mmCIF file of the N, C-alpha and C atoms, coordinates in Angstrom:
data_MODEL
# 
_entry.id   MODEL 
# 
loop_
_atom_site.group_PDB 
_atom_site.id 
_atom_site.type_symbol 
_atom_site.label_atom_id 
_atom_site.label_alt_id 
_atom_site.label_comp_id 
_atom_site.label_asym_id 
_atom_site.label_entity_id 
_atom_site.label_seq_id 
_atom_site.pdbx_PDB_ins_code 
_atom_site.Cartn_x 
_atom_site.Cartn_y 
_atom_site.Cartn_z 
_atom_site.occupancy 
_atom_site.B_iso_or_equiv 
_atom_site.pdbx_formal_charge 
_atom_site.auth_seq_id 
_atom_site.auth_comp_id 
_atom_site.auth_asym_id 
_atom_site.auth_atom_id 
_atom_site.pdbx_PDB_model_num 
ATOM 1   N N  . MET A 1 1  ? 13.789  -1.688  -0.171  1.00 0.00 ? 1  MET A N  1 
ATOM 2   C CA . MET A 1 1  ? 12.338  -1.655  -0.044  1.00 0.00 ? 1  MET A CA 1 
ATOM 3   C C  . MET A 1 1  ? 11.758  -0.885  -1.226  1.00 0.00 ? 1  MET A C  1 
ATOM 4   N N  . SER A 1 2  ? 10.768  -1.458  -1.843  1.00 0.00 ? 2  SER A N  1 
ATOM 5   C CA . SER A 1 2  ? 10.087  -0.715  -2.895  1.00 0.00 ? 2  SER A CA 1 
ATOM 6   C C  . SER A 1 2  ? 9.024   0.155   -2.248  1.00 0.00 ? 2  SER A C  1 
ATOM 7   N N  . ASP A 1 3  ? 8.467   1.060   -2.997  1.00 0.00 ? 3  ASP A N  1 
ATOM 8   C CA . ASP A 1 3  ? 7.467   1.943   -2.420  1.00 0.00 ? 3  ASP A CA 1 
ATOM 9   C C  . ASP A 1 3  ? 6.230   1.974   -3.295  1.00 0.00 ? 3  ASP A C  1 
ATOM 10  N N  . CYS A 1 4  ? 5.095   1.774   -2.706  1.00 0.00 ? 4  CYS A N  1 
ATOM 11  C CA . CYS A 1 4  ? 3.809   1.949   -3.374  1.00 0.00 ? 4  CYS A CA 1 
ATOM 12  C C  . CYS A 1 4  ? 3.641   1.053   -4.589  1.00 0.00 ? 4  CYS A C  1 
ATOM 13  N N  . SER A 1 5  ? 3.418   -0.197  -4.387  1.00 0.00 ? 5  SER A N  1 
ATOM 14  C CA . SER A 1 5  ? 3.368   -1.136  -5.497  1.00 0.00 ? 5  SER A CA 1 
ATOM 15  C C  . SER A 1 5  ? 1.957   -1.503  -5.912  1.00 0.00 ? 5  SER A C  1 
ATOM 16  N N  . TRP A 1 6  ? 1.077   -0.565  -5.938  1.00 0.00 ? 6  TRP A N  1 
ATOM 17  C CA . TRP A 1 6  ? -0.274  -0.808  -6.440  1.00 0.00 ? 6  TRP A CA 1 
ATOM 18  C C  . TRP A 1 6  ? -0.245  -0.642  -7.938  1.00 0.00 ? 6  TRP A C  1 
ATOM 19  N N  . GLU A 1 7  ? -1.068  -1.378  -8.632  1.00 0.00 ? 7  GLU A N  1 
ATOM 20  C CA . GLU A 1 7  ? -0.995  -1.362  -10.086 1.00 0.00 ? 7  GLU A CA 1 
ATOM 21  C C  . GLU A 1 7  ? -1.785  -0.205  -10.683 1.00 0.00 ? 7  GLU A C  1 
ATOM 22  N N  . ASN A 1 8  ? -1.139  0.878   -10.871 1.00 0.00 ? 8  ASN A N  1 
ATOM 23  C CA . ASN A 1 8  ? -1.607  2.016   -11.656 1.00 0.00 ? 8  ASN A CA 1 
ATOM 24  C C  . ASN A 1 8  ? -0.448  2.985   -11.810 1.00 0.00 ? 8  ASN A C  1 
ATOM 25  N N  . GLU A 1 9  ? -0.590  3.952   -12.664 1.00 0.00 ? 9  GLU A N  1 
ATOM 26  C CA . GLU A 1 9  ? 0.542   4.807   -13.008 1.00 0.00 ? 9  GLU A CA 1 
ATOM 27  C C  . GLU A 1 9  ? 1.107   5.545   -11.808 1.00 0.00 ? 9  GLU A C  1 
ATOM 28  N N  . SER A 1 10 ? 0.262   6.099   -10.987 1.00 0.00 ? 10 SER A N  1 
ATOM 29  C CA . SER A 1 10 ? 0.764   6.865   -9.852  1.00 0.00 ? 10 SER A CA 1 
ATOM 30  C C  . SER A 1 10 ? 0.847   6.016   -8.589  1.00 0.00 ? 10 SER A C  1 
ATOM 31  N N  . ARG A 1 11 ? 0.711   4.756   -8.745  1.00 0.00 ? 11 ARG A N  1 
ATOM 32  C CA . ARG A 1 11 ? 0.828   3.765   -7.680  1.00 0.00 ? 11 ARG A CA 1 
ATOM 33  C C  . ARG A 1 11 ? -0.308  3.849   -6.675  1.00 0.00 ? 11 ARG A C  1 
ATOM 34  N N  . LEU A 1 12 ? -0.337  4.815   -5.806  1.00 0.00 ? 12 LEU A N  1 
ATOM 35  C CA . LEU A 1 12 ? -1.407  4.875   -4.824  1.00 0.00 ? 12 LEU A CA 1 
ATOM 36  C C  . LEU A 1 12 ? -2.397  5.994   -5.065  1.00 0.00 ? 12 LEU A C  1 
ATOM 37  N N  . SER A 1 13 ? -2.015  7.026   -5.758  1.00 0.00 ? 13 SER A N  1 
ATOM 38  C CA . SER A 1 13 ? -2.929  8.144   -5.915  1.00 0.00 ? 13 SER A CA 1 
ATOM 39  C C  . SER A 1 13 ? -3.966  7.856   -6.989  1.00 0.00 ? 13 SER A C  1 
ATOM 40  N N  . GLY A 1 14 ? -5.198  8.101   -6.708  1.00 0.00 ? 14 GLY A N  1 
ATOM 41  C CA . GLY A 1 14 ? -6.258  7.964   -7.682  1.00 0.00 ? 14 GLY A CA 1 
ATOM 42  C C  . GLY A 1 14 ? -6.776  6.559   -7.897  1.00 0.00 ? 14 GLY A C  1 
ATOM 43  N N  . TRP A 1 15 ? -6.383  5.600   -7.082  1.00 0.00 ? 15 TRP A N  1 
ATOM 44  C CA . TRP A 1 15 ? -6.864  4.243   -7.306  1.00 0.00 ? 15 TRP A CA 1 
ATOM 45  C C  . TRP A 1 15 ? -8.254  4.046   -6.743  1.00 0.00 ? 15 TRP A C  1 
ATOM 46  N N  . ARG A 1 16 ? -9.008  3.212   -7.391  1.00 0.00 ? 16 ARG A N  1 
ATOM 47  C CA . ARG A 1 16 ? -10.334 2.825   -6.901  1.00 0.00 ? 16 ARG A CA 1 
ATOM 48  C C  . ARG A 1 16 ? -10.313 1.373   -6.471  1.00 0.00 ? 16 ARG A C  1 
ATOM 49  N N  . GLU A 1 17 ? -9.609  0.550   -7.198  1.00 0.00 ? 17 GLU A N  1 
ATOM 50  C CA . GLU A 1 17 ? -9.382  -0.835  -6.817  1.00 0.00 ? 17 GLU A CA 1 
ATOM 51  C C  . GLU A 1 17 ? -7.879  -0.990  -6.677  1.00 0.00 ? 17 GLU A C  1 
ATOM 52  N N  . PHE A 1 18 ? -7.460  -1.755  -5.717  1.00 0.00 ? 18 PHE A N  1 
ATOM 53  C CA . PHE A 1 18 ? -6.026  -1.946  -5.564  1.00 0.00 ? 18 PHE A CA 1 
ATOM 54  C C  . PHE A 1 18 ? -5.731  -3.416  -5.367  1.00 0.00 ? 18 PHE A C  1 
ATOM 55  N N  . HIS A 1 19 ? -4.523  -3.781  -5.734  1.00 0.00 ? 19 HIS A N  1 
ATOM 56  C CA . HIS A 1 19 ? -4.040  -5.132  -5.512  1.00 0.00 ? 19 HIS A CA 1 
ATOM 57  C C  . HIS A 1 19 ? -2.519  -5.136  -5.611  1.00 0.00 ? 19 HIS A C  1 
ATOM 58  N N  . CYS A 1 20 ? -1.935  -6.128  -5.000  1.00 0.00 ? 20 CYS A N  1 
ATOM 59  C CA . CYS A 1 20 ? -0.489  -6.294  -5.027  1.00 0.00 ? 20 CYS A CA 1 
ATOM 60  C C  . CYS A 1 20 ? -0.053  -6.606  -6.462  1.00 0.00 ? 20 CYS A C  1 
ATOM 61  N N  . VAL A 1 21 ? 0.973   -5.918  -6.938  1.00 0.00 ? 21 VAL A N  1 
ATOM 62  C CA . VAL A 1 21 ? 1.448   -6.165  -8.297  1.00 0.00 ? 21 VAL A CA 1 
ATOM 63  C C  . VAL A 1 21 ? 2.217   -7.479  -8.395  1.00 0.00 ? 21 VAL A C  1 
ATOM 64  N N  . GLU A 1 22 ? 2.612   -8.028  -7.275  1.00 0.00 ? 22 GLU A N  1 
ATOM 65  C CA . GLU A 1 22 ? 3.338   -9.299  -7.294  1.00 0.00 ? 22 GLU A CA 1 
ATOM 66  C C  . GLU A 1 22 ? 2.402   -10.511 -7.363  1.00 0.00 ? 22 GLU A C  1 
ATOM 67  N N  . CYS A 1 23 ? 1.312   -10.500 -6.570  1.00 0.00 ? 23 CYS A N  1 
ATOM 68  C CA . CYS A 1 23 ? 0.458   -11.697 -6.510  1.00 0.00 ? 23 CYS A CA 1 
ATOM 69  C C  . CYS A 1 23 ? -1.020  -11.436 -6.780  1.00 0.00 ? 23 CYS A C  1 
ATOM 70  N N  . GLY A 1 24 ? -1.425  -10.166 -6.851  1.00 0.00 ? 24 GLY A N  1 
ATOM 71  C CA . GLY A 1 24 ? -2.812  -9.833  -7.157  1.00 0.00 ? 24 GLY A CA 1 
ATOM 72  C C  . GLY A 1 24 ? -3.736  -9.732  -5.962  1.00 0.00 ? 24 GLY A C  1 
ATOM 73  N N  . SER A 1 25 ? -3.260  -9.984  -4.778  1.00 0.00 ? 25 SER A N  1 
ATOM 74  C CA . SER A 1 25 ? -4.105  -9.936  -3.584  1.00 0.00 ? 25 SER A CA 1 
ATOM 75  C C  . SER A 1 25 ? -4.508  -8.504  -3.236  1.00 0.00 ? 25 SER A C  1 
ATOM 76  N N  . PRO A 1 26 ? -5.767  -8.294  -2.831  1.00 0.00 ? 26 PRO A N  1 
ATOM 77  C CA . PRO A 1 26 ? -6.196  -6.964  -2.410  1.00 0.00 ? 26 PRO A CA 1 
ATOM 78  C C  . PRO A 1 26 ? -5.994  -6.725  -0.913  1.00 0.00 ? 26 PRO A C  1 
ATOM 79  N N  . SER A 1 27 ? -5.387  -7.659  -0.230  1.00 0.00 ? 27 SER A N  1 
ATOM 80  C CA . SER A 1 27 ? -5.271  -7.587  1.230   1.00 0.00 ? 27 SER A CA 1 
ATOM 81  C C  . SER A 1 27 ? -3.879  -7.137  1.653   1.00 0.00 ? 27 SER A C  1 
ATOM 82  N N  . VAL A 1 28 ? -3.832  -6.217  2.620   1.00 0.00 ? 28 VAL A N  1 
ATOM 83  C CA . VAL A 1 28 ? -2.553  -5.754  3.137   1.00 0.00 ? 28 VAL A CA 1 
ATOM 84  C C  . VAL A 1 28 ? -2.458  -6.024  4.630   1.00 0.00 ? 28 VAL A C  1 
ATOM 85  N N  . SER A 1 29 ? -1.238  -6.044  5.100   1.00 0.00 ? 29 SER A N  1 
ATOM 86  C CA . SER A 1 29 ? -0.943  -6.199  6.517   1.00 0.00 ? 29 SER A CA 1 
ATOM 87  C C  . SER A 1 29 ? -0.288  -4.902  6.979   1.00 0.00 ? 29 SER A C  1 
ATOM 88  N N  . ILE A 1 30 ? -0.958  -4.223  7.905   1.00 0.00 ? 30 ILE A N  1 
ATOM 89  C CA . ILE A 1 30 ? -0.373  -2.974  8.396   1.00 0.00 ? 30 ILE A CA 1 
ATOM 90  C C  . ILE A 1 30 ? 0.651   -3.284  9.483   1.00 0.00 ? 30 ILE A C  1 
ATOM 91  N N  . PRO A 1 31 ? 1.615   -2.400  9.674   1.00 0.00 ? 31 PRO A N  1 
ATOM 92  C CA . PRO A 1 31 ? 2.662   -2.651  10.665  1.00 0.00 ? 31 PRO A CA 1 
ATOM 93  C C  . PRO A 1 31 ? 2.129   -2.592  12.094  1.00 0.00 ? 31 PRO A C  1 
ATOM 94  N N  . ASN A 1 32 ? 2.780   -3.318  12.984  1.00 0.00 ? 32 ASN A N  1 
ATOM 95  C CA . ASN A 1 32 ? 2.408   -3.280  14.403  1.00 0.00 ? 32 ASN A CA 1 
ATOM 96  C C  . ASN A 1 32 ? 2.620   -1.885  14.977  1.00 0.00 ? 32 ASN A C  1 
ATOM 97  N N  . ASN A 1 33 ? 3.731   -1.280  14.615  1.00 0.00 ? 33 ASN A N  1 
ATOM 98  C CA . ASN A 1 33 ? 4.009   0.102   15.008  1.00 0.00 ? 33 ASN A CA 1 
ATOM 99  C C  . ASN A 1 33 ? 3.587   0.977   13.838  1.00 0.00 ? 33 ASN A C  1 
ATOM 100 N N  . LEU A 1 34 ? 2.863   2.024   14.104  1.00 0.00 ? 34 LEU A N  1 
ATOM 101 C CA . LEU A 1 34 ? 2.334   2.838   13.020  1.00 0.00 ? 34 LEU A CA 1 
ATOM 102 C C  . LEU A 1 34 ? 3.164   4.086   12.755  1.00 0.00 ? 34 LEU A C  1 
ATOM 103 N N  . GLY A 1 35 ? 4.464   3.898   12.667  1.00 0.00 ? 35 GLY A N  1 
ATOM 104 C CA . GLY A 1 35 ? 5.351   4.997   12.285  1.00 0.00 ? 35 GLY A CA 1 
ATOM 105 C C  . GLY A 1 35 ? 5.293   5.208   10.783  1.00 0.00 ? 35 GLY A C  1 
ATOM 106 N N  . ASP A 1 36 ? 5.441   6.428   10.338  1.00 0.00 ? 36 ASP A N  1 
ATOM 107 C CA . ASP A 1 36 ? 5.305   6.737   8.917   1.00 0.00 ? 36 ASP A CA 1 
ATOM 108 C C  . ASP A 1 36 ? 6.273   5.972   8.019   1.00 0.00 ? 36 ASP A C  1 
ATOM 109 N N  . ASN A 1 37 ? 7.394   5.530   8.554   1.00 0.00 ? 37 ASN A N  1 
ATOM 110 C CA . ASN A 1 37 ? 8.366   4.797   7.738   1.00 0.00 ? 37 ASN A CA 1 
ATOM 111 C C  . ASN A 1 37 ? 8.244   3.285   7.846   1.00 0.00 ? 37 ASN A C  1 
ATOM 112 N N  . ASP A 1 38 ? 7.300   2.791   8.632   1.00 0.00 ? 38 ASP A N  1 
ATOM 113 C CA . ASP A 1 38 ? 7.112   1.346   8.760   1.00 0.00 ? 38 ASP A CA 1 
ATOM 114 C C  . ASP A 1 38 ? 6.455   0.785   7.506   1.00 0.00 ? 38 ASP A C  1 
ATOM 115 N N  . GLU A 1 39 ? 6.729   -0.486  7.218   1.00 0.00 ? 39 GLU A N  1 
ATOM 116 C CA . GLU A 1 39 ? 6.303   -1.114  5.974   1.00 0.00 ? 39 GLU A CA 1 
ATOM 117 C C  . GLU A 1 39 ? 4.876   -1.651  6.018   1.00 0.00 ? 39 GLU A C  1 
ATOM 118 N N  . VAL A 1 40 ? 4.137   -1.397  4.948   1.00 0.00 ? 40 VAL A N  1 
ATOM 119 C CA . VAL A 1 40 ? 2.842   -2.026  4.711   1.00 0.00 ? 40 VAL A CA 1 
ATOM 120 C C  . VAL A 1 40 ? 3.120   -3.135  3.705   1.00 0.00 ? 40 VAL A C  1 
ATOM 121 N N  . LYS A 1 41 ? 2.709   -4.364  4.043   1.00 0.00 ? 41 LYS A N  1 
ATOM 122 C CA . LYS A 1 41 ? 3.028   -5.509  3.194   1.00 0.00 ? 41 LYS A CA 1 
ATOM 123 C C  . LYS A 1 41 ? 1.763   -6.176  2.683   1.00 0.00 ? 41 LYS A C  1 
ATOM 124 N N  . CYS A 1 42 ? 1.919   -6.865  1.572   1.00 0.00 ? 42 CYS A N  1 
ATOM 125 C CA . CYS A 1 42 ? 0.838   -7.689  1.049   1.00 0.00 ? 42 CYS A CA 1 
ATOM 126 C C  . CYS A 1 42 ? 0.580   -8.819  2.045   1.00 0.00 ? 42 CYS A C  1 
ATOM 127 N N  . GLN A 1 43 ? -0.676  -9.024  2.387   1.00 0.00 ? 43 GLN A N  1 
ATOM 128 C CA . GLN A 1 43 ? -1.025  -10.070 3.351   1.00 0.00 ? 43 GLN A CA 1 
ATOM 129 C C  . GLN A 1 43 ? -0.698  -11.464 2.807   1.00 0.00 ? 43 GLN A C  1 
ATOM 130 N N  . ARG A 1 44 ? -0.846  -11.635 1.505   1.00 0.00 ? 44 ARG A N  1 
ATOM 131 C CA . ARG A 1 44 ? -0.633  -12.962 0.911   1.00 0.00 ? 44 ARG A CA 1 
ATOM 132 C C  . ARG A 1 44 ? 0.836   -13.305 0.715   1.00 0.00 ? 44 ARG A C  1 
ATOM 133 N N  . CYS A 1 45 ? 1.582   -12.433 0.040   1.00 0.00 ? 45 CYS A N  1 
ATOM 134 C CA . CYS A 1 45 ? 2.952   -12.804 -0.338  1.00 0.00 ? 45 CYS A CA 1 
ATOM 135 C C  . CYS A 1 45 ? 4.044   -12.076 0.446   1.00 0.00 ? 45 CYS A C  1 
ATOM 136 N N  . GLY A 1 46 ? 3.677   -11.051 1.219   1.00 0.00 ? 46 GLY A N  1 
ATOM 137 C CA . GLY A 1 46 ? 4.658   -10.338 2.025   1.00 0.00 ? 46 GLY A CA 1 
ATOM 138 C C  . GLY A 1 46 ? 5.421   -9.247  1.294   1.00 0.00 ? 46 GLY A C  1 
ATOM 139 N N  . PHE A 1 47 ? 5.075   -8.989  0.031   1.00 0.00 ? 47 PHE A N  1 
ATOM 140 C CA . PHE A 1 47 ? 5.732   -7.938  -0.742  1.00 0.00 ? 47 PHE A CA 1 
ATOM 141 C C  . PHE A 1 47 ? 5.473   -6.580  -0.094  1.00 0.00 ? 47 PHE A C  1 
ATOM 142 N N  . VAL A 1 48 ? 6.495   -5.757  0.041   1.00 0.00 ? 48 VAL A N  1 
ATOM 143 C CA . VAL A 1 48 ? 6.343   -4.427  0.626   1.00 0.00 ? 48 VAL A CA 1 
ATOM 144 C C  . VAL A 1 48 ? 5.671   -3.524  -0.407  1.00 0.00 ? 48 VAL A C  1 
ATOM 145 N N  . VAL A 1 49 ? 4.465   -3.061  -0.095  1.00 0.00 ? 49 VAL A N  1 
ATOM 146 C CA . VAL A 1 49 ? 3.719   -2.248  -1.052  1.00 0.00 ? 49 VAL A CA 1 
ATOM 147 C C  . VAL A 1 49 ? 3.852   -0.754  -0.809  1.00 0.00 ? 49 VAL A C  1 
ATOM 148 N N  . SER A 1 50 ? 4.214   -0.365  0.407   1.00 0.00 ? 50 SER A N  1 
ATOM 149 C CA . SER A 1 50 ? 4.322   1.055   0.707   1.00 0.00 ? 50 SER A CA 1 
ATOM 150 C C  . SER A 1 50 ? 4.867   1.241   2.112   1.00 0.00 ? 50 SER A C  1 
ATOM 151 N N  . THR A 1 51 ? 5.085   2.498   2.470   1.00 0.00 ? 51 THR A N  1 
ATOM 152 C CA . THR A 1 51 ? 5.315   2.827   3.871   1.00 0.00 ? 51 THR A CA 1 
ATOM 153 C C  . THR A 1 51 ? 3.957   3.183   4.472   1.00 0.00 ? 51 THR A C  1 
ATOM 154 N N  . TRP A 1 52 ? 3.847   3.118   5.776   1.00 0.00 ? 52 TRP A N  1 
ATOM 155 C CA . TRP A 1 52 ? 2.590   3.462   6.431   1.00 0.00 ? 52 TRP A CA 1 
ATOM 156 C C  . TRP A 1 52 ? 2.201   4.912   6.135   1.00 0.00 ? 52 TRP A C  1 
ATOM 157 N N  . GLY A 1 53 ? 3.161   5.814   6.156   1.00 0.00 ? 53 GLY A N  1 
ATOM 158 C CA . GLY A 1 53 ? 2.873   7.225   5.889   1.00 0.00 ? 53 GLY A CA 1 
ATOM 159 C C  . GLY A 1 53 ? 2.287   7.442   4.502   1.00 0.00 ? 53 GLY A C  1 
ATOM 160 N N  . ASN A 1 54 ? 2.881   6.829   3.482   1.00 0.00 ? 54 ASN A N  1 
ATOM 161 C CA . ASN A 1 54 ? 2.363   6.971   2.119   1.00 0.00 ? 54 ASN A CA 1 
ATOM 162 C C  . ASN A 1 54 ? 1.011   6.294   1.960   1.00 0.00 ? 54 ASN A C  1 
ATOM 163 N N  . PHE A 1 55 ? 0.864   5.123   2.538   1.00 0.00 ? 55 PHE A N  1 
ATOM 164 C CA . PHE A 1 55 ? -0.392  4.384   2.444   1.00 0.00 ? 55 PHE A CA 1 
ATOM 165 C C  . PHE A 1 55 ? -1.522  5.172   3.102   1.00 0.00 ? 55 PHE A C  1 
ATOM 166 N N  . LYS A 1 56 ? -1.262  5.668   4.300   1.00 0.00 ? 56 LYS A N  1 
ATOM 167 C CA . LYS A 1 56 ? -2.252  6.450   5.046   1.00 0.00 ? 56 LYS A CA 1 
ATOM 168 C C  . LYS A 1 56 ? -2.648  7.717   4.293   1.00 0.00 ? 56 LYS A C  1 
ATOM 169 N N  . ALA A 1 57 ? -1.673  8.442   3.775   1.00 0.00 ? 57 ALA A N  1 
ATOM 170 C CA . ALA A 1 57 ? -1.953  9.674   3.035   1.00 0.00 ? 57 ALA A CA 1 
ATOM 171 C C  . ALA A 1 57 ? -2.763  9.387   1.775   1.00 0.00 ? 57 ALA A C  1 
ATOM 172 N N  . SER A 1 58 ? -2.455  8.308   1.118   1.00 0.00 ? 58 SER A N  1 
ATOM 173 C CA . SER A 1 58 ? -3.176  7.960   -0.099  1.00 0.00 ? 58 SER A CA 1 
ATOM 174 C C  . SER A 1 58 ? -4.630  7.603   0.187   1.00 0.00 ? 58 SER A C  1 
ATOM 175 N N  . ILE A 1 59 ? -4.860  6.854   1.242   1.00 0.00 ? 59 ILE A N  1 
ATOM 176 C CA . ILE A 1 59 ? -6.235  6.503   1.616   1.00 0.00 ? 59 ILE A CA 1 
ATOM 177 C C  . ILE A 1 59 ? -6.998  7.757   2.012   1.00 0.00 ? 59 ILE A C  1 
ATOM 178 N N  . GLU A 1 60 ? -6.382  8.605   2.821   1.00 0.00 ? 60 GLU A N  1 
ATOM 179 C CA . GLU A 1 60 ? -7.060  9.833   3.243   1.00 0.00 ? 60 GLU A CA 1 
ATOM 180 C C  . GLU A 1 60 ? -7.451  10.698  2.044   1.00 0.00 ? 60 GLU A C  1 
ATOM 181 N N  . SER A 1 61 ? -6.579  10.804  1.050   1.00 0.00 ? 61 SER A N  1 
ATOM 182 C CA . SER A 1 61 ? -6.886  11.639  -0.106  1.00 0.00 ? 61 SER A CA 1 
ATOM 183 C C  . SER A 1 61 ? -7.971  11.021  -0.983  1.00 0.00 ? 61 SER A C  1 
ATOM 184 N N  . ASN A 1 62 ? -8.122  9.712   -0.941  1.00 0.00 ? 62 ASN A N  1 
ATOM 185 C CA . ASN A 1 62 ? -9.121  9.043   -1.766  1.00 0.00 ? 62 ASN A CA 1 
ATOM 186 C C  . ASN A 1 62 ? -10.498 8.939   -1.124  1.00 0.00 ? 62 ASN A C  1 
ATOM 187 N N  . ILE A 1 63 ? -10.614 9.240   0.173   1.00 0.00 ? 63 ILE A N  1 
ATOM 188 C CA . ILE A 1 63 ? -11.917 9.171   0.823   1.00 0.00 ? 63 ILE A CA 1 
ATOM 189 C C  . ILE A 1 63 ? -12.527 10.561  1.004   1.00 0.00 ? 63 ILE A C  1 
ATOM 190 N N  . ARG A 1 64 ? -11.841 11.570  0.588   1.00 0.00 ? 64 ARG A N  1 
ATOM 191 C CA . ARG A 1 64 ? -12.360 12.938  0.717   1.00 0.00 ? 64 ARG A CA 1 
ATOM 192 C C  . ARG A 1 64 ? -13.280 13.278  -0.415  1.00 0.00 ? 64 ARG A C  1 
# 
């Protein structure tokens, strides 16, 4: 599993616009179970972009 595949240097930290580095889609599919180690995938191509824990922490830090 790869981790944090948003297109920027730090992957998820500091992004304003995000998209899957594999297909360019801005849409993600969150896991049914919201455990920190569960996978967040690109809605379009299914590429694993992050874990739920990393994705959640990154969003929280960017909305503060």
